[in-house]
C-alpha positions as CSV (number, residue, x, y, z in Angstrom):
1,X,27.7,27.1,35.2
2,X,28.1,29.4,38.2
3,X,31.9,29.2,38.8
4,X,32.3,32.9,37.8
5,X,30.3,33.9,40.8
6,X,32.2,31.7,43.3
7,X,34.4,34.0,45.3
8,X,36.7,31.1,46.2
9,X,37.6,30.3,42.6
10,X,41.3,29.6,42.1
11,X,43.5,32.7,42.0
12,X,45.8,31.0,39.5
13,X,43.3,31.6,36.7
14,X,45.1,33.8,34.1
15,X,43.7,37.3,33.7
16,X,41.7,38.1,30.6
17,X,43.6,39.8,27.9
18,X,42.3,43.1,26.5
19,X,41.5,41.5,23.2
20,X,39.5,38.7,24.6
21,X,37.7,41.0,27.0
22,X,36.7,43.4,24.3
23,X,35.4,40.6,22.0
24,X,33.1,39.2,24.7
25,X,31.9,42.6,26.2
26,X,28.5,44.1,25.6
27,X,27.9,47.7,24.9
28,X,28.3,48.7,28.6
29,X,31.4,46.4,28.9
30,X,33.0,48.2,25.9
31,X,32.1,51.5,27.5
32,X,33.8,50.5,30.7
33,X,36.8,49.3,28.8
34,X,37.0,52.6,26.9
35,X,36.8,54.5,30.2
36,X,39.7,52.5,31.6
37,X,41.9,52.9,28.5
38,X,41.2,56.6,28.3
39,X,41.1,57.4,31.9
40,X,43.2,60.6,31.5
41,X,40.6,62.0,29.1
42,X,37.8,61.0,31.4
43,X,39.4,62.7,34.4
44,X,40.2,65.8,32.3
45,X,36.7,66.1,30.8
46,X,35.1,65.7,34.3
47,X,37.5,68.2,35.7
48,X,36.5,70.8,33.0
49,X,32.8,70.0,33.5
50,X,33.1,70.5,37.3
51,X,35.1,73.7,36.9
52,X,32.6,75.2,34.5
53,X,29.5,74.1,36.4
54,X,31.2,74.6,39.8
55,X,31.7,78.2,39.0
56,X,28.0,78.7,39.1
57,X,27.3,76.3,41.9
58,X,28.1,78.5,44.9
59,X,25.2,80.9,44.0
60,X,22.6,78.1,43.8
61,X,20.6,79.0,46.9
62,X,20.6,82.7,46.3
63,X,19.8,82.4,42.6
64,X,17.0,80.0,42.5
65,X,13.3,81.0,42.7
66,X,11.4,81.2,46.0
67,X,7.8,81.0,44.7
68,X,6.1,79.0,42.0
69,X,3.4,77.4,44.2
70,X,0.5,78.1,41.9
71,X,-1.6,76.3,39.3
72,X,-0.7,77.9,36.0
73,X,-3.8,79.0,34.1
74,X,-6.1,78.9,37.1
75,X,-8.6,81.6,37.9
76,X,-6.7,82.8,40.9
77,X,-3.5,83.3,38.9
78,X,-5.5,85.4,36.4
79,X,-6.7,87.6,39.3
80,X,-3.2,88.1,40.5
81,X,-2.0,89.1,37.1
82,X,-4.9,91.5,36.6
83,X,-4.5,93.1,40.0
84,X,-0.8,93.5,39.4
85,X,-1.4,95.1,36.0
86,X,-4.4,97.4,36.8
87,X,-4.4,98.0,40.6
88,X,-0.9,99.2,41.4
89,X,0.3,95.7,42.2
90,X,-2.3,95.2,45.0
91,X,-2.3,91.4,44.3
92,X,-1.7,88.3,46.4
93,X,2.0,88.9,45.9
94,X,1.9,92.4,47.5
95,X,3.8,92.8,50.7
96,X,1.8,93.8,53.8
97,X,3.8,95.4,56.6
98,X,2.0,95.3,59.9
99,X,2.9,98.1,62.3
100,X,1.6,97.8,65.9
101,X,2.0,99.5,69.2
102,X,0.4,98.6,72.5
103,X,0.5,102.2,73.8
104,X,0.3,104.3,70.7
105,X,-2.3,104.7,67.9
106,X,-1.8,105.2,64.2
107,X,-2.2,109.0,64.8
108,X,0.7,109.1,67.2
109,X,3.8,110.8,65.7
110,X,6.1,107.7,66.3
111,X,3.6,105.5,64.5
112,X,3.2,108.0,61.7
113,X,7.0,108.2,61.4
114,X,7.2,104.4,61.2
115,X,4.7,104.3,58.3
116,X,6.8,106.9,56.5
117,X,10.0,104.9,57.2
118,X,8.4,101.7,55.9
119,X,7.3,103.5,52.7
120,X,10.9,104.8,52.3
121,X,12.3,101.3,52.3
122,X,10.2,100.4,49.2
123,X,10.5,103.8,47.5
124,X,13.7,103.2,45.4
125,X,13.0,99.5,44.6
126,X,11.5,99.0,41.2
127,X,10.1,95.6,42.2
128,X,7.4,97.3,44.2
129,X,4.4,99.2,42.8
130,X,2.2,101.7,44.7
131,X,2.7,101.9,48.4
132,X,-0.6,102.5,50.2
133,X,-0.6,103.8,53.8
134,X,-3.1,102.4,56.4
135,X,-6.7,103.2,55.4
136,X,-9.5,103.7,58.0
137,X,-12.0,100.9,58.0
138,X,-9.8,98.7,55.9
139,X,-6.2,98.5,57.1
140,X,-6.4,100.3,60.4
141,X,-7.6,98.2,63.3
142,X,-10.8,99.1,65.2
143,X,-8.8,100.1,68.3
144,X,-6.4,102.2,66.2
145,X,-3.2,100.4,67.5
146,X,-2.4,98.5,64.3
147,X,-2.0,99.7,60.7
148,X,-1.0,97.9,57.6
149,X,1.1,99.4,54.8
150,X,0.6,97.7,51.5
151,X,3.5,97.7,49.0
152,X,2.2,96.6,45.6
153,X,3.9,93.9,43.5
154,X,5.6,95.1,40.4
155,X,7.5,92.0,39.5
156,X,7.0,88.2,39.3
157,X,6.2,86.2,42.3
158,X,9.7,84.8,42.4
159,X,11.2,88.3,42.3
160,X,8.8,89.4,45.0
161,X,10.0,86.7,47.3
162,X,13.6,87.8,46.6
163,X,12.6,91.4,47.3
164,X,11.3,90.4,50.7
165,X,14.5,88.4,51.3
166,X,16.5,91.6,50.6
167,X,14.4,94.0,52.6
168,X,12.8,92.1,55.5
169,X,15.8,92.7,57.9
170,X,15.7,96.4,57.1
171,X,11.9,96.5,57.7
172,X,12.1,94.6,61.0
173,X,14.9,96.8,62.1
174,X,12.3,99.7,62.2
175,X,10.9,98.1,65.3
176,X,11.7,100.5,68.2
177,X,10.2,102.6,71.0
178,X,7.4,100.2,71.6
179,X,6.5,99.9,67.9
180,X,6.7,96.5,66.2
181,X,7.1,96.0,62.4
182,X,6.3,92.7,60.8
183,X,6.4,92.1,57.0
184,X,3.7,89.6,56.1
185,X,1.6,88.4,53.2
186,X,2.2,85.7,50.6
187,X,5.6,86.8,49.4
188,X,6.8,87.2,53.0
189,X,5.4,83.8,53.9
190,X,7.4,82.1,51.1
191,X,10.5,84.0,52.1
192,X,10.4,82.9,55.7
193,X,9.1,79.4,54.8
194,X,11.9,78.8,52.3
195,X,14.5,80.0,54.7
196,X,13.3,77.9,57.7
197,X,13.1,74.8,55.5
198,X,16.4,75.4,53.7
199,X,18.2,75.9,57.0
200,X,16.6,72.8,58.4
201,X,17.5,70.7,55.4
202,X,21.1,71.9,55.4
203,X,21.5,71.0,59.1
204,X,19.9,67.6,58.4
205,X,22.3,67.0,55.5
206,X,25.3,67.9,57.7
207,X,24.1,65.6,60.4
208,X,23.6,62.8,58.0
209,X,27.1,62.9,56.6
210,X,28.9,61.3,59.7
211,X,26.2,58.6,60.0
212,X,26.5,57.9,56.2
213,X,30.3,57.8,56.3
214,X,30.2,55.3,59.2
215,X,27.7,53.1,57.3
216,X,29.8,53.3,54.1
217,X,33.0,52.3,55.9
218,X,31.2,49.3,57.3
219,X,29.5,48.5,54.0
220,X,32.7,48.7,51.9
221,X,35.1,47.6,54.5
222,X,37.8,49.8,52.9
223,X,38.5,53.4,53.4
224,X,39.4,53.9,49.7
225,X,36.3,52.1,48.5
226,X,34.1,54.0,51.0
227,X,35.4,57.2,49.5
228,X,34.1,56.3,46.0
229,X,30.4,57.1,46.7
230,X,31.6,60.5,47.9
231,X,33.2,61.0,44.5
232,X,30.0,60.3,42.7
233,X,28.0,62.4,45.2
234,X,30.2,65.5,45.0
235,X,30.4,65.2,41.2
236,X,26.6,64.9,41.0
237,X,26.0,67.7,43.4
238,X,28.4,70.2,41.9
239,X,27.3,69.5,38.4
240,X,23.5,69.6,39.2
241,X,23.9,72.8,41.3
242,X,25.7,74.6,38.5
243,X,23.2,73.1,36.0
244,X,20.3,74.4,38.0
245,X,21.8,77.9,38.2
246,X,22.3,78.0,34.4
247,X,18.8,76.6,33.8
248,X,17.3,79.2,36.2
249,X,18.5,81.8,33.6
250,X,16.1,80.3,31.1
251,X,13.1,79.5,33.4
252,X,12.7,80.0,37.1
253,X,13.8,77.0,39.2
254,X,12.5,76.5,42.7
255,X,15.1,76.6,45.5
256,X,13.5,73.4,46.7
257,X,14.9,71.7,43.6
258,X,18.5,71.9,45.0
259,X,17.4,70.7,48.4
260,X,16.0,67.5,46.9
261,X,18.9,67.2,44.5
262,X,21.3,67.2,47.5
263,X,19.4,64.4,49.1
264,X,19.0,62.2,46.1
265,X,22.6,62.7,44.9
266,X,23.9,61.4,48.2
267,X,21.4,58.5,48.4
268,X,21.7,57.3,44.8
269,X,25.4,58.0,44.6
270,X,25.9,55.5,47.4
271,X,23.4,53.1,46.0
272,X,25.1,52.9,42.6
273,X,28.6,52.9,44.0
274,X,27.7,50.0,46.3
275,X,26.4,47.9,43.4
276,X,29.3,48.7,41.1
277,X,32.2,48.6,43.6
278,X,31.1,45.4,45.3
279,X,30.8,43.6,41.9
280,X,34.2,45.0,40.8
281,X,35.9,43.8,43.9
282,X,34.5,40.3,43.3
283,X,35.5,40.3,39.7
284,X,39.0,41.5,40.7
285,X,39.6,38.1,42.4
286,X,39.5,36.4,39.0
287,X,40.7,39.0,36.5
288,X,42.9,42.0,36.0
289,X,41.4,45.5,36.7
290,X,40.4,46.2,33.1
291,X,38.6,42.8,32.7
292,X,37.0,43.3,36.1
293,X,35.6,46.6,35.0
294,X,34.3,45.0,31.8
295,X,32.6,42.2,33.8
296,X,31.2,44.8,36.2
297,X,29.7,47.0,33.6
298,X,28.3,44.1,31.6
299,X,26.3,43.0,34.7
300,X,26.0,45.6,37.5
301,X,26.3,48.4,35.0
302,X,23.2,47.3,33.2
303,X,21.2,47.2,36.5
304,X,22.5,50.6,37.5
305,X,21.6,52.3,34.1
306,X,18.1,50.6,34.1
307,X,17.6,51.7,37.7
308,X,18.6,55.3,36.8
309,X,16.3,55.3,33.8
310,X,13.5,54.1,36.1
311,X,14.1,56.9,38.5
312,X,14.2,59.5,35.7
313,X,11.0,58.1,34.0
314,X,9.1,58.1,37.3
315,X,10.0,61.7,38.1
316,X,9.3,62.8,34.5
317,X,5.6,62.2,35.1
318,X,5.6,65.0,37.7
319,X,6.4,67.4,34.9
320,X,2.8,67.2,33.8
321,X,1.6,69.0,36.9
322,X,1.0,72.7,36.0
323,X,2.7,74.0,39.1
324,X,6.2,75.5,38.6
325,X,7.6,74.7,42.0
326,X,6.5,71.0,41.8
327,X,7.8,70.7,38.3
328,X,11.2,72.2,39.0
329,X,11.7,70.1,42.2
330,X,11.4,67.1,39.9
331,X,13.8,68.7,37.5
332,X,16.3,69.2,40.3
333,X,16.2,65.5,41.3
334,X,16.4,64.4,37.6
335,X,19.4,66.6,37.0
336,X,21.2,65.2,40.1
337,X,20.3,61.6,39.1
338,X,21.5,62.2,35.5
339,X,24.9,63.5,36.7
340,X,25.3,60.8,39.3
341,X,24.4,58.2,36.6
342,X,26.8,59.8,34.1
343,X,29.6,59.7,36.7
344,X,28.8,56.1,37.5
345,X,29.0,55.1,33.9
346,X,32.1,57.0,33.1
347,X,34.1,58.4,36.0
348,X,33.7,55.4,38.3
349,X,34.9,52.8,35.8
350,X,37.9,54.9,35.0
351,X,38.8,55.3,38.7
352,X,38.3,51.6,39.4
353,X,40.4,50.6,36.5
354,X,43.2,53.0,37.7
355,X,42.9,51.9,41.3
356,X,42.8,48.1,40.6
357,X,43.6,46.2,43.8
358,X,44.3,49.5,45.6
359,X,40.5,49.8,45.9
360,X,41.0,47.6,49.0
361,X,43.5,49.9,50.6
362,X,42.7,50.7,54.2
363,X,40.6,47.6,54.6
364,X,39.1,46.9,58.0
365,X,39.6,43.5,59.5
366,X,36.1,42.3,58.7
367,X,36.5,43.3,55.0
368,X,38.9,40.4,54.5
369,X,36.1,38.0,55.3
370,X,33.6,39.7,53.0
371,X,32.5,37.9,49.9
372,X,30.2,39.0,47.1
373,X,28.1,35.9,47.5
374,X,26.8,36.3,51.1
375,X,26.4,33.0,52.9
376,X,23.9,34.6,55.2
377,X,21.7,35.9,52.5
378,X,22.1,32.6,50.6
379,X,20.8,30.8,53.7
380,X,18.0,33.4,53.9
381,X,17.1,32.7,50.3
382,X,17.0,28.9,51.0
383,X,14.7,29.5,54.0
384,X,12.3,31.6,51.8
385,X,12.4,28.8,49.2
386,X,11.5,26.1,51.7
387,X,8.7,28.1,53.5
388,X,7.4,30.7,51.0
389,X,3.8,31.0,52.2
390,X,4.3,32.0,55.9
391,X,6.7,34.8,54.8
392,X,4.3,35.8,51.9
393,X,1.3,36.1,54.2
394,X,3.1,37.9,57.0
395,X,4.9,40.5,54.8
396,X,1.9,41.1,52.6
397,X,-0.4,41.3,55.7
398,X,1.8,43.9,57.4
399,X,2.0,46.0,54.2
400,X,-1.8,45.8,53.6
401,X,-2.5,46.7,57.2
402,X,-0.2,49.8,56.9
403,X,-1.7,50.8,53.6
404,X,-5.4,50.7,54.7
405,X,-5.3,54.1,56.5
406,X,-4.4,55.7,53.1
407,X,-8.1,55.7,52.2
408,X,-8.7,58.3,54.9
409,X,-5.8,60.5,53.9
410,X,-6.6,64.3,53.6
411,X,-4.4,66.8,51.9
412,X,-4.2,70.6,51.9
413,X,-1.6,73.3,51.3
414,X,0.5,74.1,54.4
415,X,-0.9,76.5,57.0
416,X,0.9,79.3,58.7
417,X,1.9,76.8,61.5
418,X,4.6,75.3,59.3
419,X,6.5,78.6,59.8
420,X,8.5,79.0,63.0
421,X,6.7,80.9,65.8
422,X,9.4,83.6,65.9
423,X,9.3,84.2,62.1
424,X,8.2,87.8,61.3
425,X,5.6,86.7,58.8
426,X,3.9,84.5,61.4
427,X,4.0,87.2,64.1
428,X,2.4,89.6,61.6
429,X,-0.2,87.1,60.5
430,X,-1.3,86.4,64.1
431,X,-1.4,90.1,64.9
432,X,-3.6,90.7,61.9
433,X,-5.9,87.9,63.0
434,X,-6.1,89.3,66.6
435,X,-6.8,92.9,65.4
436,X,-8.9,92.4,62.2
437,X,-10.5,88.9,62.5
438,X,-9.7,85.3,61.8
439,X,-10.0,85.6,58.1
440,X,-8.3,88.9,57.6
441,X,-4.9,87.5,56.6
442,X,-6.6,85.6,53.8
443,X,-8.6,88.1,51.9
444,X,-10.2,86.9,48.7
445,X,-9.8,89.3,45.8
446,X,-12.6,89.8,43.2
447,X,-12.1,91.5,39.9
448,X,-15.1,92.4,37.9
449,X,-16.3,94.9,35.3
450,X,-17.0,98.2,37.0
451,X,-20.6,98.2,35.9
452,X,-21.2,95.0,37.7
453,X,-19.2,95.9,40.8
454,X,-22.1,96.9,43.0
455,X,-24.1,93.8,42.2
456,X,-21.0,91.7,42.8
457,X,-20.4,93.3,46.2
458,X,-24.0,92.5,47.2
459,X,-23.8,88.9,46.0
460,X,-20.5,88.4,47.8
461,X,-21.8,89.7,51.0
462,X,-24.6,87.1,51.0
463,X,-22.2,84.2,50.7
464,X,-22.0,82.1,53.9
465,X,-18.6,82.4,55.4
466,X,-17.8,85.9,54.1
467,X,-17.6,88.3,57.0
468,X,-17.0,91.6,55.1
469,X,-16.7,92.9,51.6
470,X,-14.8,96.1,50.9
471,X,-16.2,98.8,48.7
472,X,-15.3,98.4,45.0
473,X,-12.1,100.1,43.9
474,X,-12.0,101.2,40.3
475,X,-8.8,100.7,38.3
476,X,-6.7,103.8,37.7
477,X,-6.5,103.1,34.0
478,X,-9.1,102.6,31.3
479,X,-9.4,98.8,31.7
480,X,-12.9,99.1,33.2
481,X,-12.1,96.7,36.0
482,X,-13.0,97.1,39.7
483,X,-11.4,95.3,42.7
484,X,-13.2,94.1,45.8
485,X,-11.8,92.3,48.9
486,X,-14.0,89.6,50.4
487,X,-12.8,88.8,54.0
488,X,-13.7,85.3,55.1
489,X,-14.9,84.6,58.6
490,X,-12.5,81.7,59.2
491,X,-8.8,81.1,59.2
492,X,-7.4,80.9,55.6
493,X,-6.3,77.3,56.2
494,X,-9.7,76.2,57.6
495,X,-11.3,73.2,55.8
496,X,-14.4,75.3,55.0
497,X,-12.5,77.7,52.8
498,X,-12.9,75.4,49.9
499,X,-16.7,75.6,50.2
500,X,-16.6,79.3,50.7
501,X,-14.5,79.8,47.5
502,X,-16.8,77.5,45.5
503,X,-19.9,79.3,46.7
504,X,-18.4,82.7,46.0
505,X,-17.5,81.7,42.4
506,X,-20.9,80.1,41.7
507,X,-23.0,83.0,43.1
508,X,-21.1,85.9,41.5
509,X,-21.7,87.3,38.0
510,X,-20.2,85.2,35.2
511,X,-17.5,87.8,34.4
512,X,-16.3,88.0,38.1
513,X,-13.0,86.4,38.8
514,X,-12.1,85.3,42.4
515,X,-8.5,85.0,43.6
516,X,-6.2,85.9,46.5
517,X,-3.7,83.8,48.4
518,X,-6.2,81.3,49.8
519,X,-7.7,80.8,46.4
520,X,-4.3,80.2,44.9
521,X,-3.6,77.5,47.4
522,X,-7.0,75.9,46.8
523,X,-6.6,76.0,43.0
524,X,-3.2,74.5,43.3
525,X,-4.5,71.8,45.6
526,X,-7.3,71.0,43.0
527,X,-4.7,70.8,40.2
528,X,-2.6,68.4,42.3
529,X,-5.6,66.3,43.0
530,X,-6.7,66.3,39.4
531,X,-3.3,65.2,38.1
532,X,-2.5,62.6,40.8
533,X,-4.3,59.7,39.1
534,X,-2.7,60.7,35.8
535,X,0.8,60.8,37.3
536,X,0.3,57.5,39.1
537,X,-1.0,55.8,36.0
538,X,1.8,57.0,33.8
539,X,4.4,56.1,36.4
540,X,3.0,52.6,36.8
541,X,2.8,52.0,33.0
542,X,6.3,53.3,32.3
543,X,7.7,51.4,35.3
544,X,6.2,48.2,34.1
545,X,7.4,48.8,30.5
546,X,11.0,49.5,31.7
547,X,11.0,46.3,33.8
548,X,9.5,44.3,30.9
549,X,12.3,45.6,28.5
550,X,15.0,44.9,31.1
551,X,13.8,41.5,32.2
552,X,12.1,40.2,29.0
553,X,9.5,38.6,31.3
554,X,6.0,40.0,31.6
555,X,4.9,38.2,34.8
556,X,7.8,39.3,37.0
557,X,7.8,42.8,35.5
558,X,4.1,43.0,36.5
559,X,4.7,41.6,40.0
560,X,7.7,43.9,40.5
561,X,5.5,46.9,39.6
562,X,2.6,45.8,41.9
563,X,4.7,45.2,45.0
564,X,6.4,48.6,44.5
565,X,2.9,50.1,44.5
566,X,2.1,48.2,47.7
567,X,5.1,49.6,49.6
568,X,4.3,53.1,48.4
569,X,0.7,52.8,49.7
570,X,2.0,51.5,53.0
571,X,4.3,54.5,53.4
572,X,1.4,56.9,52.8
573,X,-0.7,54.9,55.3
574,X,2.0,55.5,57.9
575,X,2.1,59.2,56.9
576,X,-1.6,59.4,57.5
577,X,-1.3,57.9,61.0
578,X,1.6,60.3,61.9
579,X,0.9,63.6,60.2
580,X,-2.9,63.6,60.0
581,X,-3.9,61.7,63.1
582,X,-0.9,62.8,65.2
583,X,0.3,59.4,66.4
584,X,3.9,60.0,67.7
585,X,3.6,63.7,67.1
586,X,4.8,64.6,70.6
587,X,7.8,62.2,70.2
588,X,8.7,63.8,66.9
589,X,8.1,67.3,68.2
590,X,5.4,68.8,66.0
591,X,1.7,69.7,66.1
592,X,-0.3,67.8,63.5
593,X,-2.2,70.0,60.9
594,X,-4.9,67.3,60.4
595,X,-3.7,66.7,56.9
596,X,-0.7,65.9,54.7
597,X,0.9,68.8,52.8
598,X,-0.9,68.9,49.4
599,X,2.1,68.5,47.2
600,X,3.1,65.3,49.0
601,X,1.0,62.6,47.2
602,X,2.1,63.6,43.7
603,X,5.7,64.3,44.5
604,X,6.4,61.7,47.1
605,X,4.6,59.0,45.1
606,X,7.0,59.6,42.2
607,X,10.0,59.6,44.6
608,X,9.0,56.5,46.6
609,X,8.1,54.5,43.5
610,X,11.4,55.5,41.9
611,X,13.4,54.3,44.9
612,X,11.3,51.1,45.1
613,X,11.9,50.3,41.5
614,X,15.6,51.0,42.0
615,X,15.8,48.1,44.4
616,X,13.5,46.0,42.2
617,X,15.9,46.3,39.3
618,X,18.9,45.5,41.5
619,X,17.3,42.3,42.8
620,X,15.6,41.1,39.7
621,X,18.6,41.9,37.4
622,X,20.8,39.8,39.6
623,X,18.3,36.9,39.7
624,X,17.8,37.1,35.9
625,X,21.6,36.8,35.4
626,X,21.6,33.6,37.4
627,X,18.6,32.3,35.7
628,X,20.2,32.9,32.3
629,X,23.2,30.8,33.4
630,X,21.4,28.0,35.2
631,X,17.9,27.9,33.7
632,X,16.9,27.0,37.3
633,X,14.4,29.2,39.1
634,X,15.7,28.1,42.5
635,X,19.2,29.2,41.6
636,X,17.9,32.5,40.3
637,X,16.0,33.1,43.5
638,X,18.6,32.0,46.0
639,X,21.7,33.3,44.2
640,X,19.9,36.5,43.3
641,X,19.3,37.0,47.0
642,X,22.9,35.9,47.9
643,X,24.5,38.4,45.5
644,X,22.2,41.4,46.0
645,X,20.6,41.1,49.4
646,X,23.5,42.5,51.4
647,X,23.9,45.4,48.9
648,X,20.2,46.2,49.1
649,X,20.2,46.1,52.9
650,X,23.3,48.3,53.1
651,X,22.0,50.8,50.5
652,X,18.7,50.9,52.3
653,X,20.5,51.6,55.6
654,X,22.3,54.6,54.1
655,X,19.1,55.9,52.5
656,X,17.1,55.5,55.8
657,X,19.9,57.3,57.7
658,X,19.9,60.1,55.2
659,X,16.1,60.5,55.1
660,X,15.5,60.0,58.9
661,X,17.9,62.8,59.7
662,X,15.2,65.1,58.2
663,X,12.8,63.9,60.8
664,X,14.9,65.9,63.3
665,X,14.1,69.2,61.5
666,X,11.8,71.7,63.3
667,X,9.8,72.8,60.2
668,X,7.1,70.3,59.3
669,X,7.7,69.8,55.5
670,X,11.3,68.4,55.9
671,X,10.0,66.3,58.7
672,X,7.2,64.9,56.5
673,X,9.6,64.3,53.7
674,X,12.2,62.5,55.9
675,X,9.8,60.3,57.7
676,X,7.7,59.3,54.6
677,X,10.7,58.5,52.5
678,X,12.6,56.8,55.3
679,X,9.6,54.6,56.2
680,X,9.1,53.8,52.5
681,X,12.7,52.7,52.0
682,X,12.6,50.7,55.2
683,X,9.4,48.9,54.3
684,X,10.4,48.3,50.7
685,X,13.9,46.9,51.5
686,X,12.9,44.7,54.4
687,X,9.4,43.5,53.5
688,X,9.4,43.7,49.7
689,X,12.9,43.1,48.3
690,X,14.2,40.8,51.1
691,X,11.0,38.8,51.6
692,X,7.9,39.3,49.3
693,X,9.6,39.6,45.9
694,X,12.0,36.6,46.5
695,X,8.9,34.6,47.7
696,X,7.0,35.5,44.5
697,X,10.0,34.3,42.5
698,X,9.8,31.0,44.4
699,X,6.0,30.6,43.9
700,X,6.0,31.5,40.2
701,X,9.1,29.4,39.3
702,X,9.9,29.2,35.6
703,X,6.7,31.3,34.9
704,X,8.4,34.3,36.4
705,X,10.9,34.3,33.5
706,X,8.7,33.1,30.7
707,X,8.0,35.3,27.7
708,X,5.9,34.5,24.6
709,X,7.9,34.2,21.4
710,X,6.2,37.2,19.8
711,X,7.0,39.4,22.8
712,X,10.7,38.3,22.8
713,X,10.9,39.2,19.1
714,X,9.3,42.6,19.7
715,X,11.6,43.6,22.6
716,X,15.2,44.7,22.3
717,X,17.6,41.9,23.2
718,X,19.0,42.5,26.7
719,X,21.0,39.9,28.6
720,X,22.7,40.0,32.0
721,X,24.9,36.9,31.2
722,X,28.6,37.6,30.7
């Protein structure tokens, strides 16, 4: 029954004819056959696609949006929009330029000239509104050595970040003769934050490539075969980069979308190529290239497309979160996955059919000994079959122990410490704190009807944690609004800011709205917290349904979903120990914030679960194929491990190498991302896919693959047999 999987099958078997191949092929097999037969068309269409999208790709990092970290519809966003409309752009998106001198005061001619020069930089740029010079008692420090010029925001938050990108070098160049100039504020923060993280991620990507190439050569054993993942990766990257630039013309797309797209295109491109190419090389031992492609697409192709759909479905749940940056990061990954999947289903079969046996060109000595059915992993499968309980207890125990800390996990939006110490925005921020007080960089803005302004100012001044309230400023138009600034007495990232904001909102008149940069962060964090259980629930339900449709077996679909959740929880438990508690912080070169960045749970959950289900599909689809042939659960478990274990381990090694290179980055967010994703893949591949899930197949036996008749009739017919 399993002779087709035996790599030592006689080579004298006649190759399948095109007619017989087509008659036995499923839909994906017929697709593979068509790609081989029409390879010139496939190459031509892909070439045109890459030329068209590639023309836009080079501008991807300069075109994409730099802001979007907000909760759409929140009170703080309303305040920003009202301040921008009625108060000369003096909103949270306004740019604050801190001018300081140790030996001169604001009345000194050289300081006065610097204020004039700063205003001149903004004068001809339509993105800025009113430019307000330093005001006594408000933006001039008590000792007179520091003044703040405020340039109002007259554009969207994304355009304001780009405006700072364009002008900050010109502004900092005004530092001379003992006068220092530092652009700061929310827009400047995102400008420096994005640049620092983008540079770090590009360096990490470049560093990961040699490591990845080395692993690929060892994994494929052939220089030509090892180059195929690069084909998918480059195709996916170029197409997704161009697609993001074009999409950005319709709606702002965060620059972070491309950073994540780069990472996932590389990781999944290698993943899918490993699964497809290894199966093709095995089939090539028994058939001609065209028939080998058909067999590959009938089996491995189904697993790949189901895996890709699982990744897309998991990430689609993130689109529910009303935060543009978070949504578009998911869009970036989804676009990269879509193009990598499209290339895997079309371009890769055409290339393999054209290469044929040349796919083994440049083989290393060890490659000649490689077989698709790994004897080592077959032996490992036999060991798990003989002694399931010890392995189940140990692997589940480790995962549960690592997952327990997750119950103490704290989340918050990043503090100023995530920006490099030499960044102008951080230098300006710390100077404002030193000269004006701890909470001065995080003023809360209050907009209220002018007739209630005096009452509101009094009420705000009585709120615990508010150090000062500025006099009401009436709008220059007929809107009837007044603007107040409430300065907290603590650092804007202090844990007590949430309580201060809540108290302020509850004790002010009903028509008063409270916003400002700290409020925007807290409102975004609240939205992320509110949507987290919804996102998790949708991902789990859709993940289970996809596995159920693919495997036609409710028990193993449920177990596959649950163990993926377990590895995800363990990864977050490790994240809590490292990034919140600071274990290993000195070794990794960072200062813990005492919390995990707020967007991590929603976004990383979707990413980790998608990767975990990726491996689940690979393992269980292979096991299901052998169960369909043998009707023997032991054969399904052992041969499933023998045929997919090596691929899962190698794919995981590549992903871990890619992700862990981000741990070397200086900024904290890429470090968090790299370590959390790397740990997740490591735990999932080693403890779940290579231990716990095969053991569960052993313990459940035929029950793993059982399905009631009514469910079988209701589900679409999907078979991995060929």
